[in-house]
PQR file of N, CA, C, O and H, with PARSE charges and radii, in Angstrom:
ATOM      1  N   MET A   1     -36.509 -22.397   2.490 -0.4000 1.5000
ATOM      2  CA  MET A   1     -36.672 -23.427   1.504 -0.0000 2.0000
ATOM      3  C   MET A   1     -35.377 -24.241   1.440  0.5500 1.7000
ATOM      4  O   MET A   1     -34.294 -23.677   1.280 -0.5500 1.4000
ATOM      5  N   THR A   2     -35.486 -25.541   1.562 -0.4000 1.5000
ATOM      6  CA  THR A   2     -34.329 -26.418   1.525 -0.0000 2.0000
ATOM      7  C   THR A   2     -34.252 -27.095   0.170  0.5500 1.7000
ATOM      8  O   THR A   2     -35.248 -27.602  -0.346 -0.5500 1.4000
ATOM      9  H   THR A   2     -36.365 -26.000   1.692  0.4000 1.0000
ATOM     10  N   THR A   3     -33.071 -27.095  -0.391 -0.4000 1.5000
ATOM     11  CA  THR A   3     -32.869 -27.748  -1.678 -0.0000 2.0000
ATOM     12  C   THR A   3     -32.121 -29.040  -1.450  0.5500 1.7000
ATOM     13  O   THR A   3     -31.091 -29.059  -0.775 -0.5500 1.4000
ATOM     14  H   THR A   3     -32.262 -26.683   0.028  0.4000 1.0000
ATOM     15  N   HIS A   4     -32.623 -30.098  -1.998 -0.4000 1.5000
ATOM     16  CA  HIS A   4     -31.971 -31.398  -1.885 -0.0000 2.0000
ATOM     17  C   HIS A   4     -31.375 -31.759  -3.230  0.5500 1.7000
ATOM     18  O   HIS A   4     -32.000 -31.590  -4.277 -0.5500 1.4000
ATOM     19  H   HIS A   4     -33.459 -30.083  -2.546  0.4000 1.0000
ATOM     20  N   ILE A   5     -30.167 -32.255  -3.175 -0.4000 1.5000
ATOM     21  CA  ILE A   5     -29.497 -32.665  -4.401 -0.0000 2.0000
ATOM     22  C   ILE A   5     -29.422 -34.179  -4.396  0.5500 1.7000
ATOM     23  O   ILE A   5     -28.920 -34.781  -3.447 -0.5500 1.4000
ATOM     24  H   ILE A   5     -29.659 -32.392  -2.325  0.4000 1.0000
ATOM     25  N   ALA A   6     -29.907 -34.773  -5.425 -0.4000 1.5000
ATOM     26  CA  ALA A   6     -29.879 -36.237  -5.526 -0.0000 2.0000
ATOM     27  C   ALA A   6     -28.651 -36.653  -6.325  0.5500 1.7000
ATOM     28  O   ALA A   6     -28.356 -36.092  -7.380 -0.5500 1.4000
ATOM     29  H   ALA A   6     -30.315 -34.284  -6.196  0.4000 1.0000
ATOM     30  N   TYR A   7     -27.957 -37.628  -5.811 -0.4000 1.5000
ATOM     31  CA  TYR A   7     -26.790 -38.155  -6.503 -0.0000 2.0000
ATOM     32  C   TYR A   7     -27.113 -39.534  -7.047  0.5500 1.7000
ATOM     33  O   TYR A   7     -27.766 -40.339  -6.383 -0.5500 1.4000
ATOM     34  H   TYR A   7     -28.196 -38.084  -4.953  0.4000 1.0000
ATOM     35  N   SER A   8     -26.664 -39.790  -8.219 -0.4000 1.5000
ATOM     36  CA  SER A   8     -26.878 -41.088  -8.837 -0.0000 2.0000
ATOM     37  C   SER A   8     -26.040 -42.134  -8.124  0.5500 1.7000
ATOM     38  O   SER A   8     -24.896 -41.867  -7.755 -0.5500 1.4000
ATOM     39  H   SER A   8     -26.133 -39.136  -8.758  0.4000 1.0000
ATOM     40  N   ALA A   9     -26.586 -43.304  -7.928 -0.4000 1.5000
ATOM     41  CA  ALA A   9     -25.848 -44.403  -7.308 -0.0000 2.0000
ATOM     42  C   ALA A   9     -24.718 -44.872  -8.208  0.5500 1.7000
ATOM     43  O   ALA A   9     -23.804 -45.557  -7.750 -0.5500 1.4000
ATOM     44  H   ALA A   9     -27.515 -43.522  -8.227  0.4000 1.0000
ATOM     45  N   ALA A  10     -24.770 -44.515  -9.464 -0.4000 1.5000
ATOM     46  CA  ALA A  10     -23.751 -44.950 -10.411 -0.0000 2.0000
ATOM     47  C   ALA A  10     -22.576 -43.983 -10.481  0.5500 1.7000
ATOM     48  O   ALA A  10     -21.677 -44.177 -11.299 -0.5500 1.4000
ATOM     49  H   ALA A  10     -25.513 -43.959  -9.836  0.4000 1.0000
ATOM     50  N   TYR A  11     -22.560 -42.959  -9.653 -0.4000 1.5000
ATOM     51  CA  TYR A  11     -21.483 -41.978  -9.685 -0.0000 2.0000
ATOM     52  C   TYR A  11     -20.167 -42.649  -9.322  0.5500 1.7000
ATOM     53  O   TYR A  11     -20.072 -43.376  -8.334 -0.5500 1.4000
ATOM     54  H   TYR A  11     -23.290 -42.802  -8.989  0.4000 1.0000
ATOM     55  N   VAL A  12     -19.172 -42.393 -10.128 -0.4000 1.5000
ATOM     56  CA  VAL A  12     -17.839 -42.915  -9.868 -0.0000 2.0000
ATOM     57  C   VAL A  12     -16.896 -41.721  -9.826  0.5500 1.7000
ATOM     58  O   VAL A  12     -16.875 -40.903 -10.745 -0.5500 1.4000
ATOM     59  H   VAL A  12     -19.250 -41.802 -10.931  0.4000 1.0000
ATOM     60  N   ALA A  13     -16.125 -41.627  -8.762 -0.4000 1.5000
ATOM     61  CA  ALA A  13     -15.181 -40.523  -8.637 -0.0000 2.0000
ATOM     62  C   ALA A  13     -14.156 -40.600  -9.755  0.5500 1.7000
ATOM     63  O   ALA A  13     -13.707 -41.694 -10.098 -0.5500 1.4000
ATOM     64  H   ALA A  13     -16.142 -42.291  -8.015  0.4000 1.0000
ATOM     65  N   PRO A  14     -13.782 -39.488 -10.320 -0.5600 1.5000
ATOM     66  CA  PRO A  14     -12.781 -39.507 -11.396  0.2800 2.0000
ATOM     67  C   PRO A  14     -11.429 -39.978 -10.858  0.5500 1.7000
ATOM     68  O   PRO A  14     -11.062 -39.693  -9.718 -0.5500 1.4000
ATOM     69  N   ARG A  15     -10.715 -40.688 -11.688 -0.4000 1.5000
ATOM     70  CA  ARG A  15      -9.381 -41.147 -11.298 -0.0000 2.0000
ATOM     71  C   ARG A  15      -8.435 -39.966 -11.287  0.5500 1.7000
ATOM     72  O   ARG A  15      -8.587 -39.021 -12.061 -0.5500 1.4000
ATOM     73  H   ARG A  15     -11.013 -40.919 -12.614  0.4000 1.0000
ATOM     74  N   SER A  16      -7.467 -40.033 -10.408 -0.4000 1.5000
ATOM     75  CA  SER A  16      -6.521 -38.932 -10.348 -0.0000 2.0000
ATOM     76  C   SER A  16      -5.594 -38.988 -11.562  0.5500 1.7000
ATOM     77  O   SER A  16      -5.228 -40.063 -12.038 -0.5500 1.4000
ATOM     78  H   SER A  16      -7.344 -40.801  -9.779  0.4000 1.0000
ATOM     79  N   SER A  17      -5.238 -37.845 -12.030 -0.4000 1.5000
ATOM     80  CA  SER A  17      -4.386 -37.751 -13.200 -0.0000 2.0000
ATOM     81  C   SER A  17      -2.929 -37.971 -12.813  0.5500 1.7000
ATOM     82  O   SER A  17      -2.569 -37.940 -11.637 -0.5500 1.4000
ATOM     83  H   SER A  17      -5.535 -36.972 -11.643  0.4000 1.0000
ATOM     84  N   PHE A  18      -2.116 -38.190 -13.810 -0.4000 1.5000
ATOM     85  CA  PHE A  18      -0.680 -38.359 -13.579 -0.0000 2.0000
ATOM     86  C   PHE A  18      -0.108 -37.139 -12.897  0.5500 1.7000
ATOM     87  O   PHE A  18       0.693 -37.257 -11.970 -0.5500 1.4000
ATOM     88  H   PHE A  18      -2.409 -38.216 -14.766  0.4000 1.0000
ATOM     89  N   SER A  19      -0.516 -35.961 -13.352 -0.4000 1.5000
ATOM     90  CA  SER A  19       0.033 -34.731 -12.769 -0.0000 2.0000
ATOM     91  C   SER A  19      -0.376 -34.581 -11.303  0.5500 1.7000
ATOM     92  O   SER A  19       0.399 -34.072 -10.494 -0.5500 1.4000
ATOM     93  H   SER A  19      -1.167 -35.865 -14.105  0.4000 1.0000
ATOM     94  N   THR A  20      -1.577 -35.017 -10.962 -0.4000 1.5000
ATOM     95  CA  THR A  20      -2.013 -34.967  -9.565 -0.0000 2.0000
ATOM     96  C   THR A  20      -1.184 -35.913  -8.720  0.5500 1.7000
ATOM     97  O   THR A  20      -0.735 -35.546  -7.634 -0.5500 1.4000
ATOM     98  H   THR A  20      -2.206 -35.430 -11.619  0.4000 1.0000
ATOM     99  N   ARG A  21      -0.977 -37.118  -9.202 -0.4000 1.5000
ATOM    100  CA  ARG A  21      -0.172 -38.092  -8.462 -0.0000 2.0000
ATOM    101  C   ARG A  21       1.269 -37.614  -8.332  0.5500 1.7000
ATOM    102  O   ARG A  21       1.886 -37.777  -7.280 -0.5500 1.4000
ATOM    103  H   ARG A  21      -1.341 -37.416 -10.084  0.4000 1.0000
ATOM    104  N   LEU A  22       1.807 -37.023  -9.403 -0.4000 1.5000
ATOM    105  CA  LEU A  22       3.161 -36.496  -9.367 -0.0000 2.0000
ATOM    106  C   LEU A  22       3.263 -35.365  -8.343  0.5500 1.7000
ATOM    107  O   LEU A  22       4.220 -35.300  -7.571 -0.5500 1.4000
ATOM    108  H   LEU A  22       1.305 -36.891 -10.258  0.4000 1.0000
ATOM    109  N   GLY A  23       2.281 -34.487  -8.344 -0.4000 1.5000
ATOM    110  CA  GLY A  23       2.270 -33.389  -7.380 -0.0000 2.0000
ATOM    111  C   GLY A  23       2.206 -33.899  -5.947  0.5500 1.7000
ATOM    112  O   GLY A  23       2.885 -33.376  -5.064 -0.5500 1.4000
ATOM    113  H   GLY A  23       1.503 -34.540  -8.971  0.4000 1.0000
ATOM    114  N   ASP A  24       1.386 -34.924  -5.720 -0.4000 1.5000
ATOM    115  CA  ASP A  24       1.294 -35.509  -4.372 -0.0000 2.0000
ATOM    116  C   ASP A  24       2.623 -36.128  -3.958  0.5500 1.7000
ATOM    117  O   ASP A  24       3.041 -35.998  -2.808 -0.5500 1.4000
ATOM    118  H   ASP A  24       0.835 -35.350  -6.438  0.4000 1.0000
ATOM    119  N   THR A  25       3.282 -36.795  -4.890 -0.4000 1.5000
ATOM    120  CA  THR A  25       4.577 -37.418  -4.598 -0.0000 2.0000
ATOM    121  C   THR A  25       5.629 -36.360  -4.279  0.5500 1.7000
ATOM    122  O   THR A  25       6.397 -36.512  -3.329 -0.5500 1.4000
ATOM    123  H   THR A  25       2.943 -36.901  -5.824  0.4000 1.0000
ATOM    124  N   LEU A  26       5.664 -35.305  -5.060 -0.4000 1.5000
ATOM    125  CA  LEU A  26       6.627 -34.228  -4.807 -0.0000 2.0000
ATOM    126  C   LEU A  26       6.347 -33.539  -3.485  0.5500 1.7000
ATOM    127  O   LEU A  26       7.278 -33.192  -2.758 -0.5500 1.4000
ATOM    128  H   LEU A  26       5.040 -35.181  -5.832  0.4000 1.0000
ATOM    129  N   SER A  27       5.084 -33.336  -3.165 -0.4000 1.5000
ATOM    130  CA  SER A  27       4.737 -32.717  -1.886 -0.0000 2.0000
ATOM    131  C   SER A  27       5.224 -33.565  -0.722  0.5500 1.7000
ATOM    132  O   SER A  27       5.766 -33.046   0.254 -0.5500 1.4000
ATOM    133  H   SER A  27       4.327 -33.618  -3.756  0.4000 1.0000
ATOM    134  N   ALA A  28       5.026 -34.869  -0.834 -0.4000 1.5000
ATOM    135  CA  ALA A  28       5.481 -35.773   0.225 -0.0000 2.0000
ATOM    136  C   ALA A  28       7.001 -35.767   0.325  0.5500 1.7000
ATOM    137  O   ALA A  28       7.556 -35.806   1.423 -0.5500 1.4000
ATOM    138  H   ALA A  28       4.586 -35.290  -1.627  0.4000 1.0000
ATOM    139  N   ALA A  29       7.674 -35.719  -0.826 -0.4000 1.5000
ATOM    140  CA  ALA A  29       9.144 -35.710  -0.826 -0.0000 2.0000
ATOM    141  C   ALA A  29       9.688 -34.422  -0.209  0.5500 1.7000
ATOM    142  O   ALA A  29      10.733 -34.448   0.440 -0.5500 1.4000
ATOM    143  H   ALA A  29       7.223 -35.688  -1.718  0.4000 1.0000
ATOM    144  N   LEU A  30       9.009 -33.318  -0.398 -0.4000 1.5000
ATOM    145  CA  LEU A  30       9.456 -32.052   0.178 -0.0000 2.0000
ATOM    146  C   LEU A  30       9.059 -31.905   1.639  0.5500 1.7000
ATOM    147  O   LEU A  30       9.671 -31.129   2.374 -0.5500 1.4000
ATOM    148  H   LEU A  30       8.160 -33.296  -0.926  0.4000 1.0000
ATOM    149  N   ALA A  31       8.052 -32.634   2.060 -0.4000 1.5000
ATOM    150  CA  ALA A  31       7.590 -32.532   3.447 -0.0000 2.0000
ATOM    151  C   ALA A  31       8.618 -33.093   4.419  0.5500 1.7000
ATOM    152  O   ALA A  31       8.763 -32.571   5.525 -0.5500 1.4000
ATOM    153  H   ALA A  31       7.555 -33.263   1.463  0.4000 1.0000
ATOM    154  N   THR A  32       9.326 -34.130   4.036 -0.4000 1.5000
ATOM    155  CA  THR A  32      10.292 -34.755   4.942 -0.0000 2.0000
ATOM    156  C   THR A  32      11.427 -33.809   5.317  0.5500 1.7000
ATOM    157  O   THR A  32      11.702 -33.663   6.508 -0.5500 1.4000
ATOM    158  H   THR A  32       9.208 -34.553   3.138  0.4000 1.0000
ATOM    159  N   PRO A  33      12.094 -33.168   4.382 -0.5600 1.5000
ATOM    160  CA  PRO A  33      13.148 -32.213   4.793  0.2800 2.0000
ATOM    161  C   PRO A  33      12.606 -31.062   5.638  0.5500 1.7000
ATOM    162  O   PRO A  33      13.290 -30.581   6.541 -0.5500 1.4000
ATOM    163  N   ARG A  34      11.383 -30.618   5.353 -0.4000 1.5000
ATOM    164  CA  ARG A  34      10.790 -29.550   6.179 -0.0000 2.0000
ATOM    165  C   ARG A  34      10.558 -30.044   7.604  0.5500 1.7000
ATOM    166  O   ARG A  34      10.812 -29.320   8.567 -0.5500 1.4000
ATOM    167  H   ARG A  34      10.826 -31.009   4.619  0.4000 1.0000
ATOM    168  N   LEU A  35      10.072 -31.280   7.733 -0.4000 1.5000
ATOM    169  CA  LEU A  35       9.870 -31.866   9.052 -0.0000 2.0000
ATOM    170  C   LEU A  35      11.186 -31.973   9.799  0.5500 1.7000
ATOM    171  O   LEU A  35      11.260 -31.642  10.982 -0.5500 1.4000
ATOM    172  H   LEU A  35       9.866 -31.868   6.951  0.4000 1.0000
ATOM    173  N   TRP A  36      12.228 -32.434   9.115 -0.4000 1.5000
ATOM    174  CA  TRP A  36      13.538 -32.570   9.743 -0.0000 2.0000
ATOM    175  C   TRP A  36      14.083 -31.206  10.189  0.5500 1.7000
ATOM    176  O   TRP A  36      14.656 -31.091  11.273 -0.5500 1.4000
ATOM    177  H   TRP A  36      12.168 -32.703   8.154  0.4000 1.0000
ATOM    178  N   ALA A  37      13.907 -30.190   9.365 -0.4000 1.5000
ATOM    179  CA  ALA A  37      14.379 -28.849   9.720 -0.0000 2.0000
ATOM    180  C   ALA A  37      13.629 -28.329  10.947  0.5500 1.7000
ATOM    181  O   ALA A  37      14.226 -27.709  11.827 -0.5500 1.4000
ATOM    182  H   ALA A  37      13.442 -30.284   8.484  0.4000 1.0000
ATOM    183  N   ARG A  38      12.328 -28.582  11.003 -0.4000 1.5000
ATOM    184  CA  ARG A  38      11.532 -28.151  12.155 -0.0000 2.0000
ATOM    185  C   ARG A  38      11.990 -28.858  13.429  0.5500 1.7000
ATOM    186  O   ARG A  38      12.127 -28.230  14.479 -0.5500 1.4000
ATOM    187  H   ARG A  38      11.843 -29.086  10.288  0.4000 1.0000
ATOM    188  N   ARG A  39      12.226 -30.165  13.331 -0.4000 1.5000
ATOM    189  CA  ARG A  39      12.703 -30.914  14.501 -0.0000 2.0000
ATOM    190  C   ARG A  39      14.046 -30.378  14.981  0.5500 1.7000
ATOM    191  O   ARG A  39      14.259 -30.193  16.179 -0.5500 1.4000
ATOM    192  H   ARG A  39      12.114 -30.675  12.479  0.4000 1.0000
ATOM    193  N   ARG A  40      14.950 -30.132  14.034 -0.4000 1.5000
ATOM    194  CA  ARG A  40      16.279 -29.617  14.403 -0.0000 2.0000
ATOM    195  C   ARG A  40      16.157 -28.276  15.118  0.5500 1.7000
ATOM    196  O   ARG A  40      16.793 -28.047  16.147 -0.5500 1.4000
ATOM    197  H   ARG A  40      14.777 -30.283  13.061  0.4000 1.0000
ATOM    198  N   HIS A  41      15.343 -27.406  14.567 -0.4000 1.5000
ATOM    199  CA  HIS A  41      15.124 -26.093  15.160 -0.0000 2.0000
ATOM    200  C   HIS A  41      14.520 -26.222  16.557  0.5500 1.7000
ATOM    201  O   HIS A  41      15.009 -25.604  17.502 -0.5500 1.4000
ATOM    202  H   HIS A  41      14.826 -27.592  13.731  0.4000 1.0000
ATOM    203  N   ASP A  42      13.467 -27.016  16.691 -0.4000 1.5000
ATOM    204  CA  ASP A  42      12.784 -27.163  17.979 -0.0000 2.0000
ATOM    205  C   ASP A  42      13.696 -27.780  19.033  0.5500 1.7000
ATOM    206  O   ASP A  42      13.663 -27.371  20.194 -0.5500 1.4000
ATOM    207  H   ASP A  42      13.070 -27.519  15.923  0.4000 1.0000
ATOM    208  N   ARG A  43      14.504 -28.755  18.645 -0.4000 1.5000
ATOM    209  CA  ARG A  43      15.388 -29.409  19.607 -0.0000 2.0000
ATOM    210  C   ARG A  43      16.502 -28.478  20.064  0.5500 1.7000
ATOM    211  O   ARG A  43      16.893 -28.496  21.231 -0.5500 1.4000
ATOM    212  H   ARG A  43      14.531 -29.087  17.702  0.4000 1.0000
ATOM    213  N   ARG A  44      17.009 -27.669  19.151 -0.4000 1.5000
ATOM    214  CA  ARG A  44      18.014 -26.678  19.552 -0.0000 2.0000
ATOM    215  C   ARG A  44      17.406 -25.643  20.492  0.5500 1.7000
ATOM    216  O   ARG A  44      18.035 -25.232  21.467 -0.5500 1.4000
ATOM    217  H   ARG A  44      16.691 -27.653  18.203  0.4000 1.0000
ATOM    218  N   ALA A  45      16.172 -25.222  20.188 -0.4000 1.5000
ATOM    219  CA  ALA A  45      15.503 -24.234  21.038 -0.0000 2.0000
ATOM    220  C   ALA A  45      15.231 -24.811  22.423  0.5500 1.7000
ATOM    221  O   ALA A  45      15.350 -24.102  23.422 -0.5500 1.4000
ATOM    222  H   ALA A  45      15.661 -25.555  19.396  0.4000 1.0000
ATOM    223  N   LEU A  46      14.872 -26.074  22.492 -0.4000 1.5000
ATOM    224  CA  LEU A  46      14.634 -26.720  23.782 -0.0000 2.0000
ATOM    225  C   LEU A  46      15.878 -26.687  24.650  0.5500 1.7000
ATOM    226  O   LEU A  46      15.796 -26.456  25.856 -0.5500 1.4000
ATOM    227  H   LEU A  46      14.776 -26.650  21.680  0.4000 1.0000
ATOM    228  N   LEU A  47      17.027 -26.919  24.036 -0.4000 1.5000
ATOM    229  CA  LEU A  47      18.281 -26.912  24.792 -0.0000 2.0000
ATOM    230  C   LEU A  47      18.651 -25.521  25.296  0.5500 1.7000
ATOM    231  O   LEU A  47      19.449 -25.398  26.225 -0.5500 1.4000
ATOM    232  H   LEU A  47      17.093 -27.106  23.056  0.4000 1.0000
ATOM    233  N   GLN A  48      18.086 -24.475  24.704 -0.4000 1.5000
ATOM    234  CA  GLN A  48      18.391 -23.103  25.104 -0.0000 2.0000
ATOM    235  C   GLN A  48      17.529 -22.613  26.270  0.5500 1.7000
ATOM    236  O   GLN A  48      17.821 -21.572  26.859 -0.5500 1.4000
ATOM    237  H   GLN A  48      17.437 -24.575  23.949  0.4000 1.0000
ATOM    238  N   LEU A  49      16.468 -23.357  26.607 -0.4000 1.5000
ATOM    239  CA  LEU A  49      15.572 -22.916  27.675 -0.0000 2.0000
ATOM    240  C   LEU A  49      16.233 -23.054  29.041  0.5500 1.7000
ATOM    241  O   LEU A  49      16.982 -23.998  29.292 -0.5500 1.4000
ATOM    242  H   LEU A  49      16.231 -24.202  26.129  0.4000 1.0000
ATOM    243  N   ASP A  50      15.943 -22.100  29.915 -0.4000 1.5000
ATOM    244  CA  ASP A  50      16.466 -22.214  31.281 -0.0000 2.0000
ATOM    245  C   ASP A  50      15.546 -23.130  32.105  0.5500 1.7000
ATOM    246  O   ASP A  50      14.473 -23.524  31.648 -0.5500 1.4000
ATOM    247  H   ASP A  50      15.334 -21.333  29.711  0.4000 1.0000
ATOM    248  N   ASP A  51      15.985 -23.457  33.317 -0.4000 1.5000
ATOM    249  CA  ASP A  51      15.246 -24.407  34.152 -0.0000 2.0000
ATOM    250  C   ASP A  51      13.832 -23.929  34.476  0.5500 1.7000
ATOM    251  O   ASP A  51      12.907 -24.737  34.553 -0.5500 1.4000
ATOM    252  H   ASP A  51      16.857 -23.136  33.689  0.4000 1.0000
ATOM    253  N   HIS A  52      13.664 -22.637  34.662 -0.4000 1.5000
ATOM    254  CA  HIS A  52      12.335 -22.089  34.958 -0.0000 2.0000
ATOM    255  C   HIS A  52      11.391 -22.323  33.771  0.5500 1.7000
ATOM    256  O   HIS A  52      10.252 -22.751  33.954 -0.5500 1.4000
ATOM    257  H   HIS A  52      14.416 -21.981  34.599  0.4000 1.0000
ATOM    258  N   MET A  53      11.863 -22.045  32.577 -0.4000 1.5000
ATOM    259  CA  MET A  53      11.037 -22.248  31.380 -0.0000 2.0000
ATOM    260  C   MET A  53      10.725 -23.725  31.175  0.5500 1.7000
ATOM    261  O   MET A  53       9.612 -24.079  30.785 -0.5500 1.4000
ATOM    262  H   MET A  53      12.789 -21.698  32.428  0.4000 1.0000
ATOM    263  N   LEU A  54      11.695 -24.580  31.432 -0.4000 1.5000
ATOM    264  CA  LEU A  54      11.459 -26.016  31.308 -0.0000 2.0000
ATOM    265  C   LEU A  54      10.385 -26.479  32.296  0.5500 1.7000
ATOM    266  O   LEU A  54       9.529 -27.294  31.950 -0.5500 1.4000
ATOM    267  H   LEU A  54      12.599 -24.293  31.749  0.4000 1.0000
ATOM    268  N   ARG A  55      10.432 -25.959  33.526 -0.4000 1.5000
ATOM    269  CA  ARG A  55       9.394 -26.319  34.504 -0.0000 2.0000
ATOM    270  C   ARG A  55       8.019 -25.890  34.016  0.5500 1.7000
ATOM    271  O   ARG A  55       7.033 -26.591  34.239 -0.5500 1.4000
ATOM    272  H   ARG A  55      11.127 -25.298  33.807  0.4000 1.0000
ATOM    273  N   ASP A  56       7.949 -24.738  33.350 -0.4000 1.5000
ATOM    274  CA  ASP A  56       6.666 -24.244  32.824 -0.0000 2.0000
ATOM    275  C   ASP A  56       6.053 -25.217  31.820  0.5500 1.7000
ATOM    276  O   ASP A  56       4.830 -25.323  31.729 -0.5500 1.4000
ATOM    277  H   ASP A  56       8.751 -24.168  33.169  0.4000 1.0000
ATOM    278  N   ILE A  57       6.877 -25.915  31.081 -0.4000 1.5000
ATOM    279  CA  ILE A  57       6.345 -26.869  30.097 -0.0000 2.0000
ATOM    280  C   ILE A  57       6.364 -28.307  30.615  0.5500 1.7000
ATOM    281  O   ILE A  57       6.044 -29.240  29.879 -0.5500 1.4000
ATOM    282  H   ILE A  57       7.871 -25.830  31.155  0.4000 1.0000
ATOM    283  N   GLY A  58       6.738 -28.482  31.880 -0.4000 1.5000
ATOM    284  CA  GLY A  58       6.681 -29.791  32.500 -0.0000 2.0000
ATOM    285  C   GLY A  58       7.821 -30.721  32.136  0.5500 1.7000
ATOM    286  O   GLY A  58       7.650 -31.939  32.091 -0.5500 1.4000
ATOM    287  H   GLY A  58       6.998 -27.724  32.479  0.4000 1.0000
ATOM    288  N   VAL A  59       8.986 -30.144  31.877 -0.4000 1.5000
ATOM    289  CA  VAL A  59      10.152 -30.936  31.478 -0.0000 2.0000
ATOM    290  C   VAL A  59      11.308 -30.546  32.391  0.5500 1.7000
ATOM    291  O   VAL A  59      11.492 -29.366  32.689 -0.5500 1.4000
ATOM    292  H   VAL A  59       9.125 -29.154  31.913  0.4000 1.0000
ATOM    293  N   ASP A  60      12.089 -31.532  32.837 -0.4000 1.5000
ATOM    294  CA  ASP A  60      13.277 -31.185  33.623 -0.0000 2.0000
ATOM    295  C   ASP A  60      14.502 -31.162  32.711  0.5500 1.7000
ATOM    296  O   ASP A  60      14.419 -31.554  31.547 -0.5500 1.4000
ATOM    297  H   ASP A  60      11.939 -32.491  32.595  0.4000 1.0000
ATOM    298  N   ARG A  61      15.624 -30.709  33.233 -0.4000 1.5000
ATOM    299  CA  ARG A  61      16.836 -30.536  32.427 -0.0000 2.0000
ATOM    300  C   ARG A  61      17.278 -31.859  31.792  0.5500 1.7000
ATOM    301  O   ARG A  61      17.681 -31.885  30.629 -0.5500 1.4000
ATOM    302  H   ARG A  61      15.692 -30.391  34.179  0.4000 1.0000
ATOM    303  N   THR A  62      17.205 -32.949  32.549 -0.4000 1.5000
ATOM    304  CA  THR A  62      17.631 -34.256  32.028 -0.0000 2.0000
ATOM    305  C   THR A  62      16.775 -34.674  30.838  0.5500 1.7000
ATOM    306  O   THR A  62      17.296 -35.153  29.831 -0.5500 1.4000
ATOM    307  H   THR A  62      16.877 -32.928  33.494  0.4000 1.0000
ATOM    308  N   GLN A  63      15.463 -34.494  30.955 -0.4000 1.5000
ATOM    309  CA  GLN A  63      14.564 -34.829  29.850 -0.0000 2.0000
ATOM    310  C   GLN A  63      14.834 -33.937  28.639  0.5500 1.7000
ATOM    311  O   GLN A  63      14.843 -34.408  27.502 -0.5500 1.4000
ATOM    312  H   GLN A  63      15.040 -34.105  31.774  0.4000 1.0000
ATOM    313  N   ALA A  64      15.051 -32.653  28.890 -0.4000 1.5000
ATOM    314  CA  ALA A  64      15.317 -31.715  27.791 -0.0000 2.0000
ATOM    315  C   ALA A  64      16.589 -32.094  27.053  0.5500 1.7000
ATOM    316  O   ALA A  64      16.629 -32.056  25.823 -0.5500 1.4000
ATOM    317  H   ALA A  64      15.044 -32.270  29.814  0.4000 1.0000
ATOM    318  N   GLU A  65      17.627 -32.461  27.795 -0.4000 1.5000
ATOM    319  CA  GLU A  65      18.878 -32.847  27.151 -0.0000 2.0000
ATOM    320  C   GLU A  65      18.712 -34.146  26.363  0.5500 1.7000
ATOM    321  O   GLU A  65      19.290 -34.301  25.287 -0.5500 1.4000
ATOM    322  H   GLU A  65      17.594 -32.492  28.794  0.4000 1.0000
ATOM    323  N   ALA A  66      17.932 -35.065  26.894 -0.4000 1.5000
ATOM    324  CA  ALA A  66      17.684 -36.317  26.168 -0.0000 2.0000
ATOM    325  C   ALA A  66      16.914 -36.048  24.874  0.5500 1.7000
ATOM    326  O   ALA A  66      17.258 -36.589  23.823 -0.5500 1.4000
ATOM    327  H   ALA A  66      17.463 -34.939  27.768  0.4000 1.0000
ATOM    328  N   MET A  67      15.870 -35.210  24.947 -0.4000 1.5000
ATOM    329  CA  MET A  67      15.082 -34.884  23.752 -0.0000 2.0000
ATOM    330  C   MET A  67      15.884 -34.038  22.774  0.5500 1.7000
ATOM    331  O   MET A  67      15.826 -34.258  21.564 -0.5500 1.4000
ATOM    332  H   MET A  67      15.590 -34.770  25.801  0.4000 1.0000
ATOM    333  N   GLY A  68      16.626 -33.079  23.291 -0.4000 1.5000
ATOM    334  CA  GLY A  68      17.372 -32.162  22.441 -0.0000 2.0000
ATOM    335  C   GLY A  68      18.565 -32.784  21.747  0.5500 1.7000
ATOM    336  O   GLY A  68      19.017 -32.280  20.720 -0.5500 1.4000
ATOM    337  H   GLY A  68      16.673 -32.900  24.273  0.4000 1.0000
ATOM    338  N   SER A  69      19.078 -33.871  22.293 -0.4000 1.5000
ATOM    339  CA  SER A  69      20.257 -34.495  21.686 -0.0000 2.0000
ATOM    340  C   SER A  69      19.904 -35.588  20.676  0.5500 1.7000
ATOM    341  O   SER A  69      20.793 -36.182  20.066 -0.5500 1.4000
ATOM    342  H   SER A  69      18.711 -34.280  23.128  0.4000 1.0000
ATOM    343  N   ARG A  70      18.620 -35.849  20.502 -0.4000 1.5000
ATOM    344  CA  ARG A  70      18.222 -36.863  19.525 -0.0000 2.0000
ATOM    345  C   ARG A  70      18.480 -36.357  18.108  0.5500 1.7000
ATOM    346  O   ARG A  70      18.349 -35.161  17.850 -0.5500 1.4000
ATOM    347  H   ARG A  70      17.898 -35.366  20.998  0.4000 1.0000
ATOM    348  N   PRO A  71      18.843 -37.249  17.189 -0.5600 1.5000
ATOM    349  CA  PRO A  71      19.036 -36.825  15.796  0.2800 2.0000
ATOM    350  C   PRO A  71      17.723 -36.325  15.192  0.5500 1.7000
ATOM    351  O   PRO A  71      16.646 -36.790  15.565 -0.5500 1.4000
ATOM    352  N   PHE A  72      17.816 -35.391  14.271 -0.4000 1.5000
ATOM    353  CA  PHE A  72      16.628 -34.780  13.679 -0.0000 2.0000
ATOM    354  C   PHE A  72      15.763 -35.761  12.907  0.5500 1.7000
ATOM    355  O   PHE A  72      14.570 -35.515  12.728 -0.5500 1.4000
ATOM    356  H   PHE A  72      18.691 -35.013  13.967  0.4000 1.0000
ATOM    357  N   TRP A  73      16.325 -36.854  12.453 -0.4000 1.5000
ATOM    358  CA  TRP A  73      15.540 -37.806  11.661 -0.0000 2.0000
ATOM    359  C   TRP A  73      14.744 -38.773  12.526  0.5500 1.7000
ATOM    360  O   TRP A  73      13.941 -39.546  12.003 -0.5500 1.4000
ATOM    361  H   TRP A  73      17.294 -37.054  12.599  0.4000 1.0000
ATOM    362  N   ARG A  74      14.951 -38.745  13.838 -0.4000 1.5000
ATOM    363  CA  ARG A  74      14.181 -39.604  14.735 -0.0000 2.0000
ATOM    364  C   ARG A  74      13.048 -38.813  15.370  0.5500 1.7000
ATOM    365  O   ARG A  74      13.224 -37.668  15.786 -0.5500 1.4000
ATOM    366  H   ARG A  74      15.604 -38.117  14.263  0.4000 1.0000
ATOM    367  N   ALA A  75      11.903 -39.435  15.436 -0.4000 1.5000
ATOM    368  CA  ALA A  75      10.722 -38.765  16.024 -0.0000 2.0000
ATOM    369  C   ALA A  75      10.863 -38.601  17.507  0.5500 1.7000
ATOM    370  O   ALA A  75       9.967 -38.062  18.156 -0.5500 1.4000
ATOM    371  H   ALA A  75      11.759 -40.365  15.098  0.4000 1.0000
TER
END
């Protein structure tokens, strides 16, 4: 047995509350430092890989050094 739910065409989604918007803003503000920390960690780890490991991921030493030396705030 299938149940169908009818929605009124007049349905309006509730507006987000101040606390919801504040929470979203804080989440976005905290996401940036986490992203930067992840980039810093990943770039340092890339520089630690030996040539064999770099070949496994399709990167040569020159590319790894170029990627690994970029500042953490740049994508």
